[in-house]
N, C-alpha and C positions, 0 to 999 in steps of 0.2 A: 929326398926326405918325403919322407908318406904321408899322403894329405889326406890326418880321418878324416872319418864320416858322421865322428861324436860332438862336432860342431851341428850337422845337423837334425842328430837325436834330439840330442840337450833339446836342441831349440822348440822340437816334438812335446819333447813330454814335456818341457814349460808353459804353453799354450793344452794340454792336455785339458779334454772339458772333465775330465774326470781323475780321481788320485791316481796318481807313478809314481810309484818306489822305484830309488834307483841302491840296490844290494851295493852295498862296499865290495870292489876284486882285492885279491889277494894279490898279489904282480909279478910273483914266481909261479903261480898254475895258472895266470891267464896268459902268459910264456908261453909255456906249458902245452897250452891250450892249444894255442894259433899254431902252435909247431904241429902237434897233431891232425891239425885239418887241412895247415899248409897252406895259412889262408892269411890275409896284412887290414892293418886297422884301415885300408878306403876301401871295404867293404861293409857295410855294416852292419853282418855278420862278425867278421872283425876286429871295431869300433865297440859294437855290445858287450866280448870276448872280453877285452880288452880295459875298458873301465867298469865294464858291472859285474857282481855276481850273479846280478837278476836284474831283469824287471818284472815292480809289481805291478799290473796292471787293472782299475776299476776294481780300486777294494782290494785286490788280491786275487781276484776271480780267475785272472787268467794269470799266470810266471814263464815272464821269456825267459828260455837259461842261456848265463852268460860264462863267467868265469867258476860259478860254483858261488854255493854258499850256503854254511846251518842246515839240513835239512832239503839244498836245494842241488842236480846234478849239475858238474858242466855237460857243454851242450856236446864233446867230444866226448866224456862217458854216456852217453846217450846215442851211441851212431851205430847203426843197425851194417855190419860187421857183413859183407853178402849182396847185403836187400839193396843198396845204393842210397841207401831212406836214412835223413838226420832229421832227428825228432829234436826240435825247436824252442817247444812251449810246453806247457802241460794246459789244463784248465782244473775249475776248481770239482769239478763233475766226474772228470775225470777223460775229458778229451787233448787230442792230441792235437799235436801239429807239425807236419815233418815235412819238409824240405829233399825232395825228391825228383830224379828225372824218368818219366814217365814210357820215354819211348829214345831212344840212343838218336845223339843227334837232334835233340829238344831241350834247349837247356830249359833249367831243372823249376821246377815250378811248390809253393805253399799246399799241402794237400793236408785235407781237417777229418778225422774221425772220431765222431760223433755221436756220446751215448745214445741221441733220443735214433737215427738208425744204426750204430752197427759198422758201416760202410766210409772208405776212404774215396773223401770225396777230390777236386784237384777244383783248388781255388781259385787257379791259371795268373797269381800271381808269384813274382820274383820274390826272395824275403823279404830286403826297401822297401817294398813296394807295397807286402802283408801289410811290414814295422808298419808302414806308414798311418793303413787305413787304419788299424786297432789303435793304434795314437792319437790317430783325428776324431776320432766317433763311430768307428763303424762295433764298436763290440754291442752298446747299443739293442740297435735292432738283430744281428745276429745272433744273439745269446736270450734275443726276446718269451722263444718259448719254455727256455729254457728257466729263467727267472718267479722267484713267490717274496711275497709285498713283505719284508722287512731282511731279503736275501744280503743287504750291505755288511749289518754290524753280524748278523750268522757267518761272514765267508772270514771276514776282517779278526774275527778271533780266534781261529783255528788254527793252525804249524803250518807249514812250507812245506813237510813231505808229509800233508796232512788233505785229502778230496773228502767230498762229502758225497756219499752212500744212501743212496736214496730207495727205498721198496713199498711200492712197486717201482720195477728200475725204469725210467722215462721211454724206453724201447717198447715199454706194450702200453696198451693201447690205455690200460688203468693206473699208468704210473703217469699220466699224459698234464695229469693239472697238481706240483712242484708244490700250489699249498696245502693237497693232500696226501700228500704220505706222507713213509716213513725216513723219518734223514738223520743221519746221524756223522758224526765223521773218524775217517779209516785211513789206517797210511794209504798213500797215494797211489805206492808202484803193484799194492792190496784190489786198489781200485781200479787203476790200468789193467791189471791179471786179468780181473774177472768180465770184466767187456769180451778182450782178447778174448775171453774164451768161451761165451756166451756168443760170440759174433760167429767163434769155429762151428760150436754145435748148431746154430743157425744155418752155416755152409755161408756163411760171406767173405768168409777171407780166407 
């Protein structure tokens, strides 16, 4: 019998320094997702998929993908076929975390595409290590430059399929102060698409 990694993950969820919500998983959808990814629950990704529709970390700022939930896709649906990239989480600002193999014969690591620079950065962490640091407090420092007074209530009030669009955007010098920009909720998929298009236009992708 597989030894699920969920006990380790759930212990971290319970001890997290900020709120973490485990969304309920649909068993059939979870099984289909595991089969599509060809993984078991011994892996941290497999355990998240089997036991949750997703994880909402720090008032919903970070949405870690699992088996899918109303308004949140499953991990398999976010597989970039041919690109060797598996998107495993989105943040409310339209940032993406993707697990990918940067070079042949090198273990896959989690990369982050952030709205403040519109480039992919290798975090040099495997999926399990990345999820552990996010659950144990790293988000506070990681997102320090992308937050504003009162963000918690604003982020918690929007739907799972929404993100927060800011104008001017965070990658401009005028958009660095998030407390002074225009902010509004829009569909997360649209926000991600807009940022990808800006990155292409600027030659970052």
